[in-house]
FIVOTOR-875901 format. One record per residue (C-alpha): x, y, z. Coordinates in Angstrom, 3 decimals. Example, Ala and Ser with C-alpha at 12.3 -4.5 7.8 and 13.67 -1.06 7.14 Angstrom:
// FIVOTOR-875901
+----------+----------+----------+
!        u !        v !        w !
+----------+----------+----------+
!   12.300 !   -4.500 !    7.800 !
!   13.670 !   -1.060 !    7.140 !
+----------+----------+----------+
***
This chain:
// FIVOTOR-875901
+----------+----------+----------+
!        u !        v !        w !
+----------+----------+----------+
!   -8.021 !   -3.024 !  -23.097 !
!   -9.203 !    0.738 !  -23.636 !
!  -12.386 !    0.124 !  -21.786 !
!  -10.289 !   -1.474 !  -18.984 !
!   -7.731 !    1.118 !  -18.454 !
!  -10.677 !    4.041 !  -18.750 !
!  -12.328 !    1.918 !  -15.809 !
!   -8.958 !    1.809 !  -13.897 !
!   -8.540 !    5.716 !  -14.093 !
!   -5.158 !    5.321 !  -15.969 !
!   -4.143 !    8.864 !  -17.278 !
!   -5.427 !   10.032 !  -20.371 !
!   -1.964 !   10.542 !  -21.716 !
!   -1.156 !    6.782 !  -21.095 !
!   -4.373 !    5.526 !  -22.735 !
!   -3.600 !    7.878 !  -25.902 !
!   -0.306 !    6.161 !  -26.138 !
!   -1.940 !    2.843 !  -25.561 !
!   -4.530 !    3.361 !  -28.125 !
!   -2.072 !    4.139 !  -30.710 !
!   -0.066 !    1.088 !  -30.072 !
!   -3.083 !   -1.192 !  -30.193 !
!   -4.092 !    0.441 !  -33.498 !
!   -0.355 !   -0.342 !  -35.015 !
!    0.348 !   -3.901 !  -33.112 !
!   -2.606 !   -5.706 !  -31.970 !
!   -1.430 !   -8.467 !  -33.337 !
!    1.788 !   -8.437 !  -31.594 !
!    0.186 !   -7.676 !  -28.340 !
!   -2.214 !  -10.833 !  -28.457 !
!    0.676 !  -13.206 !  -29.595 !
!    2.906 !  -11.897 !  -26.741 !
!   -0.065 !  -12.155 !  -24.152 !
!   -0.541 !  -16.121 !  -25.358 !
!    3.352 !  -16.660 !  -25.169 !
!    3.339 !  -15.252 !  -21.666 !
!    0.641 !  -17.169 !  -20.164 !
!    1.722 !  -20.638 !  -21.951 !
!    5.670 !  -19.903 !  -22.010 !
!    6.335 !  -17.488 !  -19.220 !
!    6.268 !  -13.696 !  -18.739 !
!   10.003 !  -13.557 !  -19.460 !
!    8.709 !  -12.823 !  -23.024 !
!    8.025 !   -9.138 !  -21.833 !
!   11.526 !   -8.574 !  -20.636 !
!   12.726 !   -6.467 !  -23.809 !
!    9.573 !   -5.010 !  -24.395 !
!    8.677 !   -1.212 !  -24.110 !
!    6.567 !   -0.084 !  -20.768 !
!    3.582 !    0.782 !  -23.379 !
!    3.906 !   -2.725 !  -25.126 !
!    4.006 !   -4.105 !  -21.486 !
!    0.840 !   -2.249 !  -20.281 !
!   -0.777 !   -3.405 !  -23.351 !
!   -0.191 !   -7.202 !  -22.674 !
!   -1.042 !   -7.141 !  -18.910 !
!   -4.550 !   -5.441 !  -19.796 !
!   -5.036 !   -7.986 !  -22.524 !
!   -4.440 !  -10.692 !  -19.981 !
!   -6.331 !   -8.561 !  -17.309 !
!   -9.459 !   -8.648 !  -19.858 !
!   -9.180 !  -12.486 !  -20.726 !
!   -8.861 !  -13.434 !  -17.012 !
!  -12.309 !  -12.073 !  -16.430 !
!  -14.009 !  -14.960 !  -17.899 !
!  -12.457 !  -16.825 !  -15.148 !
!  -13.935 !  -14.509 !  -12.431 !
!  -17.445 !  -15.276 !  -14.432 !
!  -17.126 !  -18.558 !  -14.672 !
!  -16.945 !  -19.143 !  -10.826 !
!  -19.102 !  -16.189 !   -9.728 !
!  -16.510 !  -13.815 !   -8.471 !
!  -18.229 !  -10.524 !   -8.105 !
!  -17.130 !   -7.322 !  -10.450 !
!  -15.783 !   -5.403 !   -7.448 !
!  -13.329 !   -7.850 !   -6.451 !
!  -11.964 !   -8.276 !  -10.093 !
!  -11.860 !   -4.183 !  -10.452 !
!  -10.167 !   -4.104 !   -6.738 !
!   -7.438 !   -6.537 !   -7.875 !
!   -6.576 !   -5.086 !  -11.032 !
!   -6.414 !   -1.856 !   -9.508 !
!   -2.798 !   -2.340 !   -8.958 !
!   -2.282 !   -1.957 !  -12.626 !
!   -3.027 !    1.903 !  -12.327 !
!   -0.699 !    1.894 !   -9.369 !
!    2.091 !    0.747 !  -10.802 !
!    1.561 !    2.350 !  -13.946 !
!    1.417 !    6.018 !  -12.218 !
!    4.977 !    4.777 !  -11.206 !
!    6.177 !    5.272 !  -14.675 !
!    5.108 !    8.806 !  -15.484 !
!    3.035 !    7.906 !  -18.032 !
!    5.486 !    5.330 !  -19.897 !
!    3.468 !    2.121 !  -19.303 !
!    4.624 !   -0.755 !  -16.768 !
!    7.692 !   -2.027 !  -15.693 !
!    6.860 !   -4.734 !  -12.906 !
!    5.252 !   -7.271 !  -14.608 !
!    6.957 !   -9.902 !  -12.448 !
!    4.597 !   -8.534 !   -9.869 !
!    1.390 !   -7.774 !  -11.946 !
!    1.600 !  -11.398 !  -13.497 !
!   -0.073 !  -12.670 !  -10.441 !
!   -3.107 !  -10.923 !  -10.939 !
!   -3.896 !  -11.919 !  -14.280 !
!   -3.082 !  -15.933 !  -13.825 !
!   -5.803 !  -16.066 !  -11.369 !
!   -4.095 !  -16.433 !   -8.613 !
!   -4.072 !  -13.074 !   -6.585 !
!   -7.233 !  -11.330 !   -5.122 !
!   -7.813 !   -8.057 !   -3.390 !
!  -10.165 !   -8.309 !   -0.625 !
!  -10.888 !   -5.107 !    1.153 !
!   -7.509 !   -3.628 !    2.331 !
!   -5.227 !   -6.764 !    1.590 !
!   -4.508 !   -8.923 !   -1.039 !
!   -4.358 !  -12.677 !   -0.617 !
!   -2.191 !  -15.060 !   -3.237 !
!   -2.686 !  -18.828 !   -3.738 !
!    1.050 !  -19.528 !   -2.923 !
!    2.842 !  -23.159 !   -2.971 !
!    5.823 !  -22.019 !   -1.045 !
!    9.106 !  -22.979 !   -2.870 !
!   11.498 !  -20.642 !   -1.132 !
!   14.457 !  -21.951 !   -0.547 !
!   15.890 !  -18.934 !    1.490 !
!   13.249 !  -19.049 !    4.134 !
!   14.358 !  -20.822 !    7.478 !
!   11.938 !  -23.487 !    7.731 !
!   13.057 !  -24.770 !   10.864 !
!   11.615 !  -21.540 !   12.364 !
!    8.328 !  -22.041 !   10.364 !
!    5.258 !  -23.923 !   11.441 !
!    5.001 !  -25.046 !    7.897 !
!    7.347 !  -27.374 !    5.331 !
!    8.751 !  -26.427 !    2.262 !
!    6.061 !  -26.919 !   -0.951 !
!    3.305 !  -26.178 !    1.559 !
!    0.096 !  -24.409 !    0.533 !
!   -0.596 !  -21.088 !    1.897 !
!   -2.160 !  -18.085 !    1.208 !
!    0.481 !  -15.137 !    0.913 !
!   -0.702 !  -11.719 !    2.526 !
!    0.178 !   -8.726 !    0.440 !
!   -0.295 !   -5.236 !    1.537 !
!   -1.244 !   -2.908 !   -1.439 !
!   -0.258 !    0.904 !   -1.355 !
!   -2.452 !    3.858 !   -1.156 !
!   -4.451 !    3.651 !    2.118 !
!   -3.816 !    3.543 !    5.882 !
!   -3.298 !    0.251 !    7.335 !
!   -6.519 !    0.394 !    9.527 !
!   -6.643 !   -2.506 !   12.132 !
!  -10.055 !   -3.298 !   11.790 !
!  -10.031 !   -3.226 !    7.731 !
!   -7.286 !   -5.587 !    7.822 !
!   -9.427 !   -7.960 !   10.459 !
!  -12.282 !   -7.661 !    7.939 !
!  -10.064 !   -8.746 !    4.988 !
!   -8.916 !  -11.665 !    6.804 !
!  -12.335 !  -12.743 !    7.558 !
!  -13.381 !  -12.284 !    3.876 !
!  -10.546 !  -14.095 !    2.849 !
!  -11.364 !  -17.352 !    4.551 !
!  -14.909 !  -16.961 !    3.365 !
!  -13.580 !  -16.335 !   -0.418 !
!  -11.161 !  -19.076 !   -0.635 !
!  -13.325 !  -21.756 !    1.355 !
!  -16.320 !  -20.635 !   -1.308 !
!  -14.198 !  -20.370 !   -4.586 !
!  -11.402 !  -22.582 !   -3.998 !
!  -12.598 !  -25.441 !   -1.794 !
!  -10.062 !  -27.622 !   -3.190 !
!   -7.135 !  -25.576 !   -2.107 !
!   -6.505 !  -26.784 !    1.555 !
!   -4.155 !  -24.318 !    3.398 !
!   -3.443 !  -23.929 !    7.353 !
!   -1.597 !  -20.594 !    7.256 !
!   -2.006 !  -16.887 !    5.939 !
!    1.866 !  -15.978 !    5.398 !
!    3.762 !  -12.822 !    4.962 !
!    6.963 !  -11.489 !    4.468 !
!    7.295 !   -7.663 !    5.024 !
!    9.325 !   -4.770 !    6.325 !
!    6.277 !   -4.154 !    8.119 !
!    6.879 !   -7.345 !   10.283 !
!   10.158 !   -6.426 !   11.065 !
!   10.413 !   -6.980 !   14.934 !
!   12.797 !   -3.856 !   14.834 !
!   10.327 !   -1.752 !   14.360 !
!    8.811 !   -1.443 !   17.948 !
!   12.212 !    0.047 !   18.531 !
!   11.495 !    3.652 !   16.912 !
!    7.756 !    3.550 !   16.227 !
!    4.844 !    4.860 !   18.419 !
!    3.306 !    2.101 !   20.160 !
!    0.023 !    2.539 !   18.668 !
!    1.174 !    3.184 !   15.111 !
!   -0.953 !    1.132 !   12.276 !
!    2.125 !   -0.819 !   11.430 !
!    2.576 !   -2.103 !   14.852 !
!   -0.891 !   -2.850 !   15.284 !
!   -0.952 !   -4.670 !   11.896 !
!    2.021 !   -6.601 !   12.826 !
!    0.384 !   -7.863 !   16.002 !
!   -2.046 !   -9.733 !   13.850 !
!    0.876 !  -12.216 !   13.023 !
!    2.954 !  -14.593 !   14.844 !
!    6.154 !  -13.413 !   13.968 !
!    8.965 !  -16.304 !   13.263 !
!   11.541 !  -14.376 !   12.771 !
!   13.474 !  -11.257 !   11.421 !
!   16.206 !  -10.680 !    9.010 !
!   18.386 !   -7.530 !    8.349 !
!   17.644 !   -7.037 !    4.836 !
!   16.646 !   -3.367 !    4.408 !
!   15.727 !   -2.915 !    0.658 !
!   12.022 !   -3.157 !    0.899 !
!   12.269 !   -0.803 !    4.238 !
!   14.367 !    1.521 !    2.408 !
!   12.145 !    1.727 !   -0.885 !
!    8.966 !    1.763 !    1.233 !
!    9.942 !    4.559 !    3.654 !
!   12.352 !    6.493 !    1.456 !
!   11.711 !    5.742 !   -2.203 !
!   15.240 !    5.204 !   -2.759 !
!   18.524 !    4.297 !   -1.341 !
!   20.956 !    7.116 !   -0.831 !
!   24.859 !    6.966 !   -0.129 !
!   24.544 !    8.976 !    2.852 !
!   22.161 !    8.470 !    5.663 !
!   22.007 !   12.253 !    6.202 !
!   20.389 !   12.742 !    2.650 !
!   17.248 !   10.459 !    3.638 !
!   14.031 !   12.774 !    3.449 !
!   12.572 !   13.701 !    6.841 !
!    8.893 !   15.237 !    5.642 !
!    7.068 !   12.308 !    7.425 !
!    6.889 !   11.179 !   11.163 !
!    7.988 !    7.539 !   10.080 !
!   10.632 !    8.785 !    7.865 !
!   12.171 !   11.060 !   10.847 !
!   12.238 !    8.057 !   13.445 !
!   13.607 !    5.506 !   10.711 !
!   16.291 !    7.847 !   10.037 !
!   17.453 !    8.311 !   13.635 !
!   17.271 !    4.569 !   14.216 !
!   19.639 !    4.090 !   11.455 !
!   21.800 !    6.999 !   12.609 !
!   22.068 !    5.138 !   16.161 !
!   23.843 !    2.416 !   14.387 !
!   20.785 !    0.222 !   13.407 !
!   19.707 !   -1.321 !   10.269 !
!   16.028 !   -1.642 !    9.158 !
!   14.828 !   -5.335 !    7.902 !
!   11.985 !   -7.710 !    7.233 !
!    9.948 !   -9.869 !    9.528 !
!    8.512 !  -13.447 !    8.530 !
!    5.126 !  -13.836 !   10.112 !
!    1.885 !  -16.414 !    9.705 !
!   -1.150 !  -16.300 !   10.983 !
!   -3.493 !  -19.416 !   11.359 !
!   -6.046 !  -19.883 !    8.842 !
+----------+----------+----------+
***
């Protein structure tokens, strides 16, 4: 666990806390990790953030066996697990909170391939409007996620899609899917009303057929401004995106999410 934490460049302050916990409670960590995989990740609900980090790292170490078994290269493994550091950094050295997201990484279901992440996904989301989608409830898809940390360079994203098709055809030949699927604030159709025409975000959204949009602005507010403010005037204007989005809201509009697909 410590070796992986160092490989992922988790802060030394956090690693010291992690080592202390492992020295004291390694049996509890291993037991909880087993319970998560057999009974569900709700077993982490009441745990401390540093304990959650220890369990996720333990599971990340364990899942490496599956990578090796089918021959997936180490770069893909470490690129995928790099999300652990991203979310660890959000807790100011306390550990991890977002285990409901990271459980996908340690369950051999989600993989980072270049700029984007791709997840084996049997779609049973009852909130989707299936009459507006080209697939049915329960259909197998590849869910596309957009990790933080880099600009959305269009060519890098196109390469990720090409690599994903090769990856899943080779390592998961039994998994039959027809569509890549994404639901994100980045695909919101209203973005074109306030973003520059040549923006990376609009270029990325053009890679999908946008099926419909909803005016749920929770994700957009979080990703653009960090957290929701009581007054629109309190939102930051440090970046061009923040300034444009804030003006859009001041004009009486609401940010939202788009649901898009891309034929495999």
